[in-house]
Every structure is written in structure tokens, then in C-alpha cells.
ZAMARGU-4260 file (C-alpha; in steps of 0.2 Angstrom, whole numbers, plus 5000, padded with zeros to 4 digits):
<rodrens>
0) 5443/5609/5655 | 5433/5592/5657 | 5441/5577/5649 | 5438/5576/5630 | 5438/5560/5619
5) 5453/5563/5607 | 5454/5551/5590 | 5471/5550/5582 | 5473/5544/5563 | 5490/5539/5558
10) 5497/5532/5542 | 5515/5528/5549 | 5514/5530/5567 | 5520/5547/5568 | 5510/5554/5582
15) 5510/5544/5597 | 5519/5555/5607 | 5505/5567/5605 | 5493/5556/5610 | 5503/5550/5625
20) 5503/5568/5631 | 5485/5570/5630 | 5483/5553/5640 | 5494/5560/5653 | 5484/5577/5655
25) 5469/5565/5658 | 5459/5564/5641 | 5452/5549/5634 | 5463/5544/5619 | 5460/5530/5605
30) 5474/5528/5592 | 5473/5521/5575 | 5490/5516/5564 | 5487/5511/5546 | 5504/5503/5542
35) 5503/5485/5547 | 5522/5484/5551 | 5521/5499/5563 | 5504/5494/5572 | 5512/5489/5587
40) 5521/5507/5590 | 5515/5515/5606 | 5508/5499/5613 | 5507/5501/5632 | 5506/5520/5631
45) 5489/5524/5623 | 5473/5513/5619 | 5475/5506/5601 | 5460/5503/5588 | 5459/5493/5572
50) 5445/5504/5564 | 5445/5523/5566 | 5429/5525/5556 | 5419/5516/5569 | 5426/5529/5583
55) 5421/5545/5574 | 5405/5547/5584 | 5415/5545/5600 | 5427/5558/5597 | 5426/5575/5603
60) 5441/5579/5590 | 5449/5570/5577 | 5468/5572/5573 | 5477/5567/5557 | 5496/5565/5557
65) 5501/5567/5539 | 5498/5573/5522 | 5498/5559/5507 | 5478/5559/5506 | 5474/5563/5525
70) 5469/5580/5520 | 5454/5573/5510 | 5448/5563/5525 | 5450/5578/5536 | 5440/5590/5525
75) 5427/5577/5524 | 5423/5576/5542 | 5425/5594/5545 | 5413/5597/5532 | 5401/5586/5542
80) 5403/5596/5557 | 5416/5587/5566 | 5430/5596/5575 | 5446/5591/5566 | 5465/5595/5566
85) 5471/5591/5548 | 5473/5597/5531 | 5464/5598/5514 | 5467/5591/5497 | 5475/5608/5493
90) 5486/5608/5508 | 5492/5590/5505 | 5497/5595/5488 | 5507/5611/5495 | 5518/5598/5503
95) 5518/5583/5493 | 5519/5592/5475 | 5534/5604/5477 | 5531/5612/5461 | 5514/5616/5466
100) 5519/5623/5482 | 5532/5635/5474 | 5519/5641/5462 | 5506/5645/5475 | 5520/5655/5484
105) 5524/5664/5468 | 5504/5668/5466 | 5504/5677/5482 | 5520/5687/5479 | 5533/5676/5487
110) 5550/5676/5477 | 5555/5657/5473 | 5570/5650/5467 | 5572/5644/5449 | 5568/5625/5447
115) 5563/5613/5434 | 5551/5598/5435 | 5557/5581/5427 | 5549/5564/5425 | 5565/5557/5415
120) 5582/5556/5423 | 5590/5556/5406 | 5582/5573/5404 | 5588/5579/5420 | 5605/5574/5417
125) 5605/5582/5400 | 5598/5599/5407 | 5611/5599/5421 | 5625/5597/5407 | 5619/5610/5396
130) 5616/5622/5412 | 5630/5618/5423 | 5627/5623/5442 | 5624/5618/5459 | 5606/5610/5461
135) 5596/5601/5474 | 5586/5585/5468 | 5569/5584/5477 | 5559/5569/5473 | 5540/5573/5473
140) 5525/5563/5479 | 5526/5549/5493 | 5544/5545/5490 | 5548/5563/5494 | 5546/5557/5512
145) 5562/5546/5511 | 5573/5561/5515 | 5588/5552/5511 | 5584/5555/5493 | 5585/5572/5494
150) 5603/5577/5488 | 5611/5594/5489 | 5624/5598/5475 | 5641/5604/5481 | 5650/5606/5463
155) 5650/5621/5453 | 5648/5610/5437 | 5635/5599/5443 | 5645/5583/5441 | 5639/5577/5457
160) 5621/5580/5454 | 5623/5571/5438 | 5631/5555/5446 | 5616/5555/5459 | 5604/5556/5446
165) 5612/5542/5437 | 5613/5531/5453 | 5594/5535/5455 | 5590/5531/5437 | 5597/5513/5441
170) 5590/5510/5459 | 5574/5521/5461 | 5566/5523/5443 | 5551/5513/5448 | 5547/5524/5464
175) 5553/5541/5458 | 5540/5545/5446 | 5544/5564/5445 | 5557/5576/5454 | 5562/5593/5455
180) 5579/5601/5451 | 5580/5618/5461 | 5594/5630/5459 | 5605/5630/5476 | 5609/5646/5485
185) 5620/5648/5500 | 5614/5656/5515 | 5605/5651/5532 | 5593/5637/5533 | 5578/5642/5543
190) 5559/5638/5545 | 5545/5647/5552 | 5528/5640/5557 | 5512/5644/5567 | 5496/5635/5571
195) 5480/5640/5562 | 5463/5639/5567 | 5453/5640/5550 | 5452/5659/5551 | 5469/5666/5556
200) 5486/5662/5563 | 5489/5660/5582 | 5503/5669/5589 | 5517/5668/5594 | 5525/5659/5579
205) 5539/5647/5579 | 5556/5649/5571 | 5566/5634/5570 | 5582/5626/5563 | 5582/5608/5556
210) 5598/5598/5557 | 5595/5584/5544 | 5613/5577/5541 | 5616/5561/5551 | 5633/5566/5558
215) 5639/5580/5568 | 5646/5594/5558 | 5632/5593/5545 | 5640/5578/5537 | 5634/5561/5529
220) 5618/5557/5522 | 5601/5567/5524 | 5590/5560/5536 | 5571/5565/5541 | 5577/5574/5555
225) 5591/5571/5569 | 5587/5586/5580 | 5580/5604/5579 | 5583/5620/5588 | 5569/5633/5591
230) 5561/5649/5599 | 5545/5657/5599 | 5543/5675/5592 | 5530/5689/5587 | 5527/5690/5569
235) 5544/5694/5561 | 5549/5699/5543 | 5553/5681/5539 | 5536/5676/5544 | 5527/5691/5536
240) 5536/5689/5519 | 5531/5671/5517 | 5518/5661/5528 | 5507/5677/5532 | 5504/5679/5513
245) 5497/5662/5512 | 5484/5667/5526 | 5469/5671/5513 | 5471/5654/5505 | 5472/5645/5522
250) 5456/5654/5528 | 5448/5648/5511 | 5453/5631/5513 | 5448/5631/5533 | 5465/5622/5536
255) 5467/5619/5555 | 5484/5614/5562 | 5501/5619/5561 | 5509/5625/5545 | 5528/5628/5542
260) 5539/5634/5527 | 5557/5631/5527 | 5568/5644/5518 | 5585/5649/5513 | 5589/5666/5517
265) 5603/5678/5513 | 5607/5696/5512 | 5599/5696/5495 | 5582/5689/5500 | 5571/5674/5507
270) 5570/5659/5497 | 5557/5646/5502 | 5561/5627/5500 | 5546/5617/5505 | 5530/5617/5516
275) 5525/5605/5530 | 5506/5606/5532 | 5505/5596/5547 | 5513/5594/5564 | 5532/5591/5561
280) 5541/5576/5568 | 5550/5579/5580 | 5546/5598/5580 | 5528/5595/5588 | 5537/5586/5603
285) 5550/5601/5605 | 5536/5613/5604 | 5526/5604/5617 | 5541/5608/5629 | 5540/5626/5626
290) 5521/5627/5628 | 5514/5633/5644 | 5496/5628/5639 | 5489/5611/5642 | 5491/5603/5625
295) 5474/5596/5624 | 5464/5612/5629 | 5475/5621/5615 | 5472/5609/5602 | 5453/5607/5607
300) 5450/5626/5604 | 5460/5627/5590 | 5449/5613/5582 | 5434/5623/5587 | 5440/5638/5578
305) 5443/5647/5593 | 5459/5659/5595 | 5467/5651/5611 | 5480/5662/5619 | 5496/5653/5617
310) 5508/5654/5631 | 5526/5649/5629 | 5542/5649/5638 | 5555/5663/5633 | 5572/5657/5628
315) 5576/5643/5618 | 5571/5624/5616 | 5583/5610/5608 | 5578/5593/5603 | 5586/5579/5596
320) 5583/5561/5591 | 5590/5545/5598 | 5592/5532/5584 | 5598/5514/5581 | 5603/5504/5565
325) 5599/5504/5551 | 5593/5523/5553 | 5592/5532/5540 | 5592/5518/5530 | 5579/5505/5526
330) 5586/5486/5531 | 5575/5474/5539 | 5587/5462/5543 | 5599/5474/5551 | 5584/5481/5561
335) 5580/5463/5567 | 5596/5458/5571 | 5604/5475/5580 | 5589/5484/5586 | 5572/5476/5586
340) 5566/5474/5604 | 5580/5481/5613 | 5577/5487/5630 | 5578/5506/5633 | 5587/5507/5650
345) 5585/5522/5661 | 5599/5524/5674 | 5586/5534/5685 | 5569/5526/5686 | 5557/5532/5674
350) 5543/5532/5686 | 5550/5548/5693 | 5540/5563/5685 | 5557/5573/5686 | 5565/5559/5676
355) 5552/5560/5662 | 5553/5579/5659 | 5560/5581/5641 | 5557/5562/5637 | 5547/5559/5621
360) 5543/5543/5611 | 5544/5538/5594 | 5545/5520/5589 | 5544/5512/5606 | 5531/5500/5615
365) 5530/5495/5632 | 5533/5476/5636 | 5532/5469/5654 | 5534/5487/5660 | 5550/5490/5650
370) 5551/5501/5636 | 5558/5492/5620 | 5562/5497/5602 | 5549/5493/5589 | 5543/5497/5573
375) 5554/5498/5557 | 5564/5515/5556 | 5576/5515/5570 | 5570/5531/5578 | 5567/5528/5596
380) 5566/5544/5607 | 5566/5563/5606 | 5576/5571/5620 | 5572/5590/5624 | 5579/5603/5634
385) 5574/5621/5637 | 5584/5637/5643 | 5584/5656/5643 | 5601/5654/5632 | 5604/5641/5618
390) 5618/5635/5628 | 5608/5632/5644 | 5595/5622/5632 | 5608/5612/5625 | 5617/5608/5642
395) 5600/5602/5648 | 5596/5590/5634 | 5613/5582/5633 | 5613/5580/5652 | 5597/5571/5651
400) 5603/5560/5638 | 5616/5554/5650 | 5602/5545/5659 | 5598/5535/5643 | 5606/5519/5637
405) 5598/5510/5621 | 5611/5496/5612 | 5619/5503/5597 | 5610/5521/5599 | 5618/5536/5591
410) 5613/5556/5590 | 5620/5571/5586 | 5630/5581/5599 | 5630/5598/5590 | 5611/5603/5588
415) 5610/5621/5592 | 5628/5625/5588 | 5622/5633/5572 | 5613/5647/5581 | 5629/5656/5586
420) 5634/5661/5568 | 5617/5659/5560 | 5609/5672/5573 | 5622/5686/5569 | 5617/5684/5551
425) 5598/5684/5553 | 5598/5699/5565 | 5610/5708/5554 | 5599/5705/5539 | 5584/5710/5549
430) 5573/5694/5546 | 5570/5691/5565 | 5564/5709/5568 | 5546/5709/5575 | 5535/5721/5566
</rodrens>
């Protein structure tokens, strides 16, 4: 394929690594970041712009990185005949408004967990006192992107949920305007996703296992993501019982991009938790390492509504984040003192292509030929490994990390370990069976 012009439009500098990958493939790339504090992310890796709308005519394809209103922009351009990867107001709402997403699943015959929506912390605390049990607190709207606010109750009487609700009332009442209490069930947490070209799903699908807690052993506060293990599959029972049922609505919307649904499953059934109606981060970076197709060619054909034949590696992919203080918390002073402008040191030179395999950027820029930490979040790199077995993929990713040194960096050393027990359960329950 001849080089194409790709325009990336980002709210919070999520998609820089994808833009960088397409530049390495020989395409022309321009990247816009709206958040003023994140504007220098990816400097030196790709060309940056200050006004994306002036570049629309230049672009062969426009890619939006998030929900939170990006779908409205995407739909407008798509209606004008532009090739766009991005959502619609409807698909944005599937992710941003948890209750709406659950009700849309219910409409197409997917079983959902009992939940209650609240605008008052006092009302929610009274509800738990009256209906004791284990609940999950899920903030809605923009604040829902602060993953550390999601809380999973452990106590049968719900006292831990009441305590956290009271804490949020004191500290977050001006930002958490609505939230959901969802009944908690015990099982395997697994997500299934696929690319969609506006007309149909593109196979194979992706089955992935997120690791959201900060510390190994699934301990500590929730984060946006610490790492993910995954594999590619033909349509299976898990996919057909959930995401596949949304296909007619996605066709009606003309949705183009990647869509994923996270679930809890056990021997009693499949219970969807939430949608991701966009690329996942770091999911898309890990997926890239499992895709044989040139990414730019695949995305261009997808945006045009074609059905590109997605070729993927067999076996497994594992990816994890290397982070620095204050992640997963927001503390500008700590970030400034401990992390900002820290140099990322590679023991073997990064100008060797072999040493760059499996290395993906997040909040990084190039200064005087050196990679340095920037942005505000403390999320620095994603490191990936692949293999015919999960153990091989794990061995490769952790071996690659040995070549990297960032002051104060930390990461989980158990990404993928869940697979050994989870796979037995999922296979026994029949959810991974292709049909």
C-alpha cells in the first residue's frame, strides 16, 4: 500500500504509540493533543499540530482516541464522507453511561447483574444498609476514567462499601455526580473484543485478561491498567453471547473501530460489566505485537468499510506497564520531584531494531536523542512479549524489561499468572469453545 496521511486526534495523549507505529511503517502522521498538560507527549516520535480541524482535508484517515464526546466529532466527519476510525454519540454513551450500556445489553437479550443508579451518597449508603451484600462502586461520566475510584466490596454486610461511599462523599462529591452500585458476583474476569468496519465484525476476536490492581497478587488500589494477557480466537461462546448480539446496533450506528466488553463469568452464566468503545490502552499496543498485518494498511481498509483479513500470531501475548511515581495517584508535586524528565536508560542501544521489539511508548518524549518521562500520569512504557505458551510470552516480556532502567520505576511481575487457573475454569464452562 502507498503511504497514507493519518491524522490522530487525542484528548489525553493516549494514542501516541499507534501514531509512532504508522510513522515507522512509512505513513505520514500528524498528531493533535487537546490537554494542555499533555501536549509534549510523543514529541520527537511523531509530528505534532495545534489545530486538527485545519488538517482534515490533508488526511486520508482520521483516528480518534477516546469517548467523552469524541464520537460526535467522528460521526460528523464520517457523515461528510471522510474515512474515520472512531465512535458515535451512541457508542460513547455505551461506555460513559454505565447504566445505559447495561440497559442496551438487556435489550438484545444479554443477562446483566442487578444494579442501582445514585446521585446521592447518602441514598446509596442507606440502600446498602437496607440491602447488605457485596457491591461494586462505579462512578459514571468523565470521572469514571479515574479507575482508582472504582471500588470492589469484599464484606458480606457491605460495611466496606459504606465506608468508601462516605469517603467519596467528603472528597469527591463535586466531581462524582452520578454512580452505580452493582451487585458483585465471584468468577473469572475476562474481556472479549473485536474490530468493526461499520458493517460487520472482523475476525479473529481478541480474548483478554486485564490486571488492574497496582501490586502483584491483585493487591492494592485499582489503576487504569497494569498489564494484560491475551490471545486471538475464532468467535466463541463468550463473544456470541455478548458482543455479537450488539452487531445490528453497531451496523445501524456505522461504528468503525475496536469494541470490547469486560465480563465476570462463572458456571451460572456470563455477566457483562462495561464496554470499551475505542482502542484500549495498553490493549492496542499488545495487540499490535500479535498482528501480522501492517497496522496502517489494516486500519485504512477498516475505515473504508472493507473487510481486511486480519492475520494474527498463534499463542499468547503479554503486555505490562512500566510506571513511576505518583501513579496511580494524581500528585503534581511528587511527579515533578520524582519522575518528570527522568531519562529512560536502555542497557543495549535502542537504535538496534532487535532491542526495540516489544517496546511501546506512553508518556515519553525525545530530548537531545534521549527518551525522557513527560506528561502527568507516570505511565511511561508498555513492554510486550509473545509466545506459543503463556509461559513463553511471560519469559520474553520480563527478559525485555531487564534492558530498561527508569529511576523509581515499578511494575507487576505476575501478569499472565491468572491464566493457568482461569483457563481451566473457562474451558470447563465451555466459554472459549469456538462455534
